[in-house]
N, C-alpha and C positions, 0 to 999 in steps of 0.2 A: 325533588327532582333531581334526575340524573346528570351528572357533570361529565364533560368529554374531554380527554387529555388527548391531544393530536401530535404525535411523532414525525418530524419530517427527517428523512434518511434511514436505508436501512444497512449502515456499515457496522463499525463496531460499536459505536456509541448509541445510535438508534436501537440496533438489536439488543443489546445487552438492556439498556433503558426499559425497553418493553418487556424483556425477560423477567427483569426484577420486579416491575410494578405489576405483571400478571401472577408472580408467585404470591405477592403479599395483598394484591386486592381481590382476591377471588371471593366471591357471593356479595361484592360491594356493590353499590349503587353508581359506579363508574364506567363507563364505556372508553377504551382504549384503539385510537385509530392509528395505524402506520401506512405513511404514504411513500413510496419510492417508484422511480422510474422502471425499473426491472424486478421481477418477481422472485428473487433470490438473493440471498446474502453470499457476498465473496470472501474468502478466506484470504484476503491479499499476501499475506506473507508466503505462501507457497505459489505465487504465480510466476515466481523465475523457474520453478520446476515444471510448469504445465509450458512455458515458454520453451522449454529445451527437452520435451519428452520425457521427463522424469514422472511425471503425472499427467492423467488425461485430465481434458476440461472438466468432467464432472466431479472429479475428486475435491476441488477447490469451491464448490458452490452448493447450496443448500435451498430448496425451495422455502421461501417465508411462509408459505401456507402449512408446510410440514413441521416448521418449527414451532408455531404458534397455533394452540386450538384451545380457544375458551370462548364462552357464551358472550363476555365481555370485549372480545376482541374482533377487529376487522382490518383487511389489509387493501388498499387500494394502491394499483399499480397506475400511477401517473403522475405528471409533471407539474412542479410548483412553478407557478407564474409570480406569485406577489404575496406579501402578508401585509395584512392592513391591522396594525396595532389597535388604531382607534376603535374599529368597529370588532374586534377579536375574530377575523376572519382570515383563511387562508383562500386564495383562488389558484384554483388547480386549472390543468388544461381543459378539462372537461366540465367541470362544476366548481363551488365552493363550499367550504365547511365551517362551521362557527368553532370555536375551541372555549373552554373555561382556562384550561393551561396547556401551554405549547414548549415542545422541546423541539430545540434546532439541532439538527446534526447530519446536515447536507455535504460535510466533507469538503475534500479539496480536489483540486485538477493541478495538472503538471505548469510549472512556472518557467516559462521561456526567456524570461528577463528581457524582451524585446529586442532579441538578438536576432539580428537578418537572417531569415530562410530557417530557423529552427523548429518553429512549429508546423511549417509544410514539407520539411525535407528530412524529420527524424521521427522514429516510434516511439511512444511511450510504453510504460508500463504501470498504468493503472486500473486496469479491466480484462476479464476474459478475452475479449476481442483484440485488446492489446498483446496479450501473450501469444494467442494465434497467430498474429500479424508478425510477429518477432519469430515466431517457428517457422512458418511459410517463407519467410525472407532468408533466414540461414540455410534451408533446404534448398531453396531455388538458387541461391548463389553458389553453392556446392554443385549442383545440376549444371548449372550454366558455366562454372568452371572448366567441367570437364569437356564441355564442346569447344571453348575458347582456344583460339591460337595464339592471339596477340597478347605478349607478355606482360603488357601495362593493364590489359583488361583484366588478366586472370589476377592480378597484384590487387586491382580495386575489388574485385567480387569477393577475396578472401581476405580481405582486410575489414575487420568488425570494431567498430569503435563506440564505447559506452561513456557517454558524457555526465561526469557524476560519481564519485568514489565513496559515497555513504553505503549503509547496510544494501541497500536496493542493488546499486551497482557492483558493488563487490561481490555479492551473492550469483548475481547474473553473469559476470565476467567469469568465474569458475565453472558455473554450469554449463556456458557456451563452451568453453574450454574440452571439457568431457563430454559434452554431445557430439561434438564434432571429432574428437579424438578417437573415441567407443566406435565410431562408424567409418573412419578412413581405412581402417586393416583390410576390411572385406566389402566394403561397399563402393569404395571411391579411390582411384587411383591417381590420388594427390600426394605430392610430397609435404611432410609435416612442417618442413622447414617455410612452406608459402604460407601457412596461415599465420595470421597475425591479427591478435586480439589485443586492443590499446584500452586502458582505462585513463580517463581525463577526470583531474581534479584540481578545482580553482585555487584551493588552500595549500598548505605546507603539510597536509597530513591527510591519509584516507582515514575513513570512519573515524572522526575526531572525538566522538564522544568515548572511546574506550581507551583504557591504560596505555601508555607506552608501550610497555612491553607487548602487550596482545597485538599492536599494531606493528611492531616490527615484527612479528612470528606471522600475522597475516599477510602483511607485505612480502615476506620470505617464502611463503607458501604460494603467492600469486607469482611471483617471478621465477618459481622453481616450476611453474606449469607455461613459461614463455609468455607471460601476460605483462605487457608493457604498461608501467605506470608514469603520467606525467603529472607531477607536481607543478602547484604555483602557474598554472594553465588555464587562462580564460579563453573559453571559447568568442570567437568575434565574428563569425559567419558560419552558416551549414547551408550548402549546397546539394545538389543531386549527387554529386561525383566528388565532392570533398568535404573538409570541416578546416576551418581557419583557426589556430590558435594564435593569442596574443598580437593579431593583426600582422603577422609576419611567417608563422610557419604553416604550410598546408599540406594535410594528410588527405591522400586519395584514397577514397572508399565510396562504395554505393550502400553501405549498411551503417547509420548513424542511430543508436538507441540513447534517450533523454531521460536520466534519472537523476536531474540534477536540482530539483526542488519543488514546492508545492506553492499553491495561493488558493485561497479559499474560492470555492464556486459561487458565484454571483446570485443573489435572490434580491429582486425589486422589493421594497418595504416602504410603508407609509406609518409615520415619516420615518424619512432615512436615517437609519442609526448606526449604519456600518462605517469603517473608516476606509481612507483613499484605496487600501487594500483588499476591502471585502470583508474584514473580520468583524467578527461581533465582539465587543469589548463585556466581558463577565466579572462579577463581583466574587468574593470569597465563598458564596453558596451556590454558585453557578448560575446566578441570576441574571438574564441580561441587564446592564446597569438601568436604573430607573423604572424596569418593568418586572414587577414580583411576580407575575404569573406567568413569566416567560423564562426558559432555561436554556441554556446551550452548551455544547461539548464537543470535544472531538477535534478535528483539523480545522474547522470553521470559526473555534473560539479562541479570543486571545486571552490567557489568563496570566497574570504576573503574581509569583509566589514572592512576599515579602519575605519570608524567614529562609529563603534557599537563593533568595535575590536572583531568580531565573524566572524565564517564562516557560510554559509548559511544551514541553516538545511535541511533535505530531507522531506520535508513536499508539499502537493498538494498544498495549497496554495502559497507556495515558487515558486512553477514550473508555476502556473498561471500567476502570477505576472511578472515574467521572461520572459514568452512567450508575453505579452503586449509589454515589452523594444524589446525583439528581433524583433518583428513584426514592430515596428516603426523604429528601427536603420536600419532593412534591408531596408526600403523605404526610409529612408534619405540617406543611403549610394549609393542606385540607382539615387538618384537625385543630389547627390553630396554636399549636406547639412551636417553640423556638428552632431554627434550622441551624443545622451543623454545617462547619466549614470544610472545605475541601483543602487538604494540604498536599502537595506534589511530593510524592515520595516513589522514586523508580526501583522498581524489582528488580532490575538488573539487565544485561543484554546479552542475547544469546543469536548467533548467527553460525551459517555454514560457509565453507570455503571449498566447496567440491566434497566429493564423497570421501568419509573416512578424516575429515577434518572440520573442527568446530571449535567456535571461541565462546567461551561462557565468561563473563565476570557478573558478579553478585557480590555488591558492598565491595569488601575489602579482598575477596577472594577471585582470582581472576586465573585459567587454565585454557590451556588449547591441545587440539590433538584429537584421537579417538575418541576417548573418552567424552570429552565435552561434544563431540559429534553425536553421539549415543544419546547424550542428554538433551541436547537440542531436539532431537528427533523424538523422543519420549514424550517430552513437556508439549512439544508442537500436537504431536498425535492425540495427544489428551484435550487438546484444545480446539481440534476439529468439532465443528458442531454437527451432530447426527451419528447415531451408530453405525449406518449404512456406511458413510463416508469414512469414518474412524477404521473399518473393516477393509474397504475398499484402497484406502491409503496404506493402511499396514501391510496389505500383500504386494502393492504394485512394490512398495520399498523394497520389500523381500526378494521379489523378483529382480530387481534391479541391482541386486548384489553379483548376481550370476549372469543375467543377459543384458545385452549393449540396449539402448534406448531406442524407442519408437520414431524411424523416420519416414512415415507415411506423411504425405502432403495432403494435410486435409483442405 
């Protein structure tokens, strides 16, 4: 009798689990079904470049049906409504499917921490649509500032605030600066001194994951680009035309981008097994606790590593490594063999802080600058899924060395 493995979500966790399973289960009596709301995989680490004209939208996505081609694979573009663990059933918007094994990789959404007006009045950067909104908002602000005559209105239009100074916020701030700077000279008659990019961080450090020396160099690089960094600053309210810091300091702006945290996507389960924040708690084998045939990974899974005494961070590299363990344990479970434990080991960190400046930290080795930037680009280019996209990204990156970024308002 054929068995059925159902994978929910086509982010890094879901796609790589599917990829590993299909490579190992060729000609086996097992069907694999992947369910996702959109019919493409998004390479999210490049969204900040899509948002700032460095890459076109197609460069960061790959159709799922192009990634996987196998007789025992099926893709369903649908929305998951409920999981019934008692009946081994997944309820979709249009139908229901049964499973023998289930992999939950539904990812996460932006966490606004119940801050007044934050969700309504800010733009996030979690999807291709978000990237398009940011790009349109920046271009619209520039266009409107050219027409505006009131100085206060011009200041509002040309102030860009990013809440959250983690990797996404830092990379985006640098890219916004370059996107605007590259186009001011010939396309807009705007004084550079009027452009104000502000990066807000709740804690005392930007990109706290990094070594202190890398943090200092990154911060120096940002400040050299005239990007203002506000540390120990808590956002307490967000409006259409201002953001309030620490309940007292008001920044007048019409562009607020929120990159300050995530929370798992909600999914109804029977019985309810997620915690109050919607996390699935998983064991050392990446199984949902008390459910041997259900695995969970990525941003929606809460995993505590007893050896390192830390929780697995929400990073693409973590999801990819967990995907390998999930696929191996699924196959071991199928054959009745002992499962292997997942151990949290980070490969390191790679970031860009604008063109020509990268940050690399791998174990005890860390450096910044042009070499780090080229290393970041090379590694990320190889990680892009699909040969066509690899070529496309490589060509666009090469052109960006000589030409200004695209300012078409799409």
